N, C-alpha and C positions, 0 to 999 in steps of 0.2 A: 521855893528855896529855903533852906533851914539855916538857922543861925548857929553858932558854935555852941555846943552843949557844955555841960559841967563836968564831964568825965576828965580825970587826969591820967594819961596813959604813961606807963614806964616799960621799957623794952623788957627789963628783967621780970617784971610782973606778967607781961605778955607772953613771955618765952621762959617759963619755968624750966628747970633742968630736965633734960630728956624729950624736949619738944620736937614734934615731927611736924613740918609745914609743908603746905602745897605751893610749889614754885609756879612763877608766871610762864605761860607758853603760849604765844601769839596764835590765835585762831583755835585754840584747844581750851584753855581754861576760861571759858565764858561763865557768867553768873551761875546758871543752873548746875554745871558741873562743879564749881566752887562750893555751892551748897551741899550737893551730895558728899563731898569729901570732908566738909567741915562736920556734918552729920555722923560720918563714918569715923571720925576721930582726929582729923587734922587740927592741930593746935591753933594754926592761924592760916590764912589764905592771903595771896597776893593776886591783884588783878592783872589782866595782860597789860603790857606796857602801853602808856598812853602818851601821844605827843604833846608836849607843853606848847610847842609852836603852833600845832593844829588848834588846840583849845584857845590859844591867843587870838588867833584870826578867825576862827569859826566854832565857837563853844557849843552851839546848839545843833551841829551837823549830826546826821543819823549815826555816823561812826562814833563820834565822841559820845552821844547818849547811850550807845550800846556799850561801850567800853567801860562806861562809868555807872552802868546799871549794877547795884549791888544786891546779892540774895539776902533776903531777910534772915536766912539760916546762918550765913556766914559772918555778919557784923557783930563785933568790929573787926574790920579787915585792913589790909595795907594796899594802898593805891600806889602803883608803880609809875613814875614819869620818866620820860626820857628827853633830853635836850642838851643844848651846850651854851644858851645865854642865861647867865644868872638871874637877870632881872626877870626875864619871862618865867623861868623856872620857880622863883620864888613867889611871884604874883599868882601863878596858876595853882601853885600849892595851897596858898591862902585861900584862893577862891574855892577850891574844893573842900577845905575845912570849913568855910563859911556855908556852903551848900549842904554838906553831908553831916556836918556837926559830929556827935558822938559815934556815928557809924564807921568813921575813918579813925584807926588807931594810929597810924604812922604813914609818912610818905617815903617811898622807897624811890631811889635814883638809879636807874638803870645805867650802869658804867660796863657792862659785859656784852651787850649785844654785838655779835660778829659780823651781821650781813653788810655788805658793801654799801647799800644805800643808805644806811645809818652812819656808819663810820666815815663816809666821805664827807659828811657834814659836821665831822668833829664830835659826834654824839656816840653813845654806847661805849664799846670797847676802846674807841679812840681817846677817850678821856684818861685813859691809863698813860697816855703819852704826854699828857698835859696836867700833871697832878696839881700844879697851882690853880688852874681853872677848875678842876675837880674839887678842890678845897674851897674855893669861893663859892660855887654852886651849893655845897653842902651848908657852909656857913650863913649864907644869905636866905637859903631857904628855911633853915632851922630858926633863924631869928624872925622871919616873916609868919611862919605858919603856926607856931607855937604848940605843936605836937612833935613827937619824936621823928626824926629823920635818919633814915638808913640808906645803905647802898650796896648794890650787888656788882661785883666785878670778877675778873678771871685772874689766873696766875700771873698773866703778863700778856705783852703783845705778841711775842715769838718765843719759841723754844730756845732756851740758852740766854734769854733777856727777861727773865721773870722778875718783877718789881712788886710783886703782891704784898710782901712784908712792908716795905717802905710806903707803899701807897696806902695800906691799911692805917699806919701810925699818922700818916698825913691827914686822913679823913677823920680819925678819932681826934686829932688836934683841932680840926676845924668844926667839930660839934657833931659828928655822927653818933648816933645812939646805939647802933648795932651795924654789923656788917656781913653779908654772905660772900662767900669765896667759892667760885666755881673752879675746880682744879684743872682747867685747860687754858691754853693761851688763845688769843684771837686767831692766830694763824692755823690752829688745830680744828677751829670750829667744834664739831662734835665728834671728831675722828679720834682714833687711839683711846687710851686710858687717861682718866683723870688722876692728877697728881695729889694725893691725899697728904703727902709729907708737906707740901707747902701750905696746905690748910692748916695742918698742926703748927708749923711755924707761925703762922698768923695768929693763931690762938694764943701761943706763947708770948707774941709781941704786943699785944694790946689787952686793955682791961675791960672793954666793953664786949657785950655778947657777940659771939661768932657763930654763924649759920654755915654749915658746910654742905657743899652741893657738887654732884657729879658722880655718875655710875652707882646711884643708889636705886636699883631696880628690883630689889626684894627687902623683906623685913630683916632677913640676915644680914644684907650688905648695910642696912642702916644701923644696926647694932654694931657692926664691925667698924663703920665710920666713927661712931661714938668711942669705941675702944681704942681705936689708933690715932685719932686726932684730938680727942678731948673737948670737942666742940660743944657749945651750949645747946644747939639744935641742929637738926638734919633737915635739909630740903629735898623734897621728893618731887620730881617732875615727870619725866618719861616713865618712870616706874608706876605712875598713877594711871596712865593710859589705858582706859578699859579696865582698870583695876584698882577702884577705891577701896577695895578690901585690904590693901597694903597698909592703911593706916591702923585698923584694929589689929592686923597681925604683927605689926611693929610695936604697938603698944603692949599687947600680950607678951612678946618676947622680951621686951624690956623690964617690964614690971614683975613677971613671974617665971620667965623662961618658957612659958607655954607656946608650943607651936599649934596655932589654929589651923583647922582643915581649910584648904582652898575652896572657893565657891563651886556649887555644882553648875551644870550647863544650864539648868533651869533659873537658878539664881542669877547667872550672867545675863540671860535673855530678859528676865524680870527687870533687871537693873538698866539694860538697854531701852527697855520700853518706858521705864520712869525718866531716864535721861532725855529721851526724844520728846516725850510730852513737855517737859520743862523747856527744852530748847525751842520747840515750835511755839509755846506760849510766849517765849522770850523774844524770839525773831521771826515769827511768822512761818508760813509754808516754805518759804525759801531756805529756812533752816535745815530742811530735810536733807539737802544736798551736803551741808556741813556735818550732818550726822552720820553720814555714810562712813567716814573714817572712824568714827567712835564705835560703831557697830562692828567693824572689822576688828578692832582691838578687843572688844568684849568677847568675840566668839573664838579667839584663838584657842586652838586645842580641842574644840567640841567637835562631835561627830558631823561630818558633811560641812565643815566650815568653808572650805574652798567654794563650793556650789552656791552656798548661801551669800558669800561675799560677792560673788558674781551677779547674783539677783538683786541683792541690795544696791549695788552700784548703777542699777538701771532705774530705781524708783525716783519719782520726782514729787510725790505727794505723801502727806502724812498718813492718810488713810491706807495707801498701799504699803508702807512701811510697816504699819502696825498689823496689818493682815498678814505680811509675810512673817513677822517675827512671831506671831501668835501660832501661825502654821508650823514654824520650826520648833516653837515650844512643845506643841502636841507631838511632833515627830520624835524629839529627844525623850520625852516623858514615856513614850510607848516603847522604847529601845530597853532591851535587857540590861540591868545595872545602871539604869539611867540615874539612880538616886546616888551613885558614886561620886565623889569629888573628882574633879578634873583638874590635872596640874598644868 
């Protein structure tokens, strides 16, 4: 266990203007993938959401250890907690800071998860219906852990009852150092289009850094979100699935207007192999099953992708997965025009 280090983190330093961060996605943004995205240009990474209650009752469980494994490539990073008990949230945030020291730059509180098993406990997006409780969680956590505390929430609970602006002001007053706004309500889940206008309204309403989230599936969309909302940073989540190149593409477009070529099929396969090696080293042979969906994302648009996806979904060992991807790499390399980038 590590004691708290000497670094002093500030969200404005961690999120310089034009920052592009990797958002948390349960079962997807495990440590190896976060490390890849940080190397590829993500300004900051967020862990998958971790249950403060789970940590409280079973801090050394296999699940807890996995969720709180940090890639050396990504640190300092942000650890995202979820829960609805202010004392437990504050205590577990402090425990994380004591254990990981300078490797953790901030604690992010999930106030946006829409899934029923979370909100039924008053956690995640349900906290948008209890702003006083949400504020208490932020204030007590910030006071206890001694590093920046941020929060991620949605535009509101239901369409027509969006309260993101008022909620943002409440959290700022409670001591939040930054906030992330996803432009959908809880009732929308991930359907429909994200409302960027409400993100812009939140940015105008508070003085702390605001991160915009929702429908950022390309470098062009990231630049458009900056232009339309004025946010300090953009969060990319689904847009990074099988596509860590979105980070250098966005950076180039923001910095110089340069449009980088998309990765070739061979580059996609090589990245899938790197990702698979890291995931198996992290989670053992059983991680091959979790890697299947990543391979499916990496090969979107490549020749013969449908058949490869079918074969990948049958593999259960790392050796078989590597053999299959290497066979496929040789196949695409032998095709005419194989060096051409694929969109």
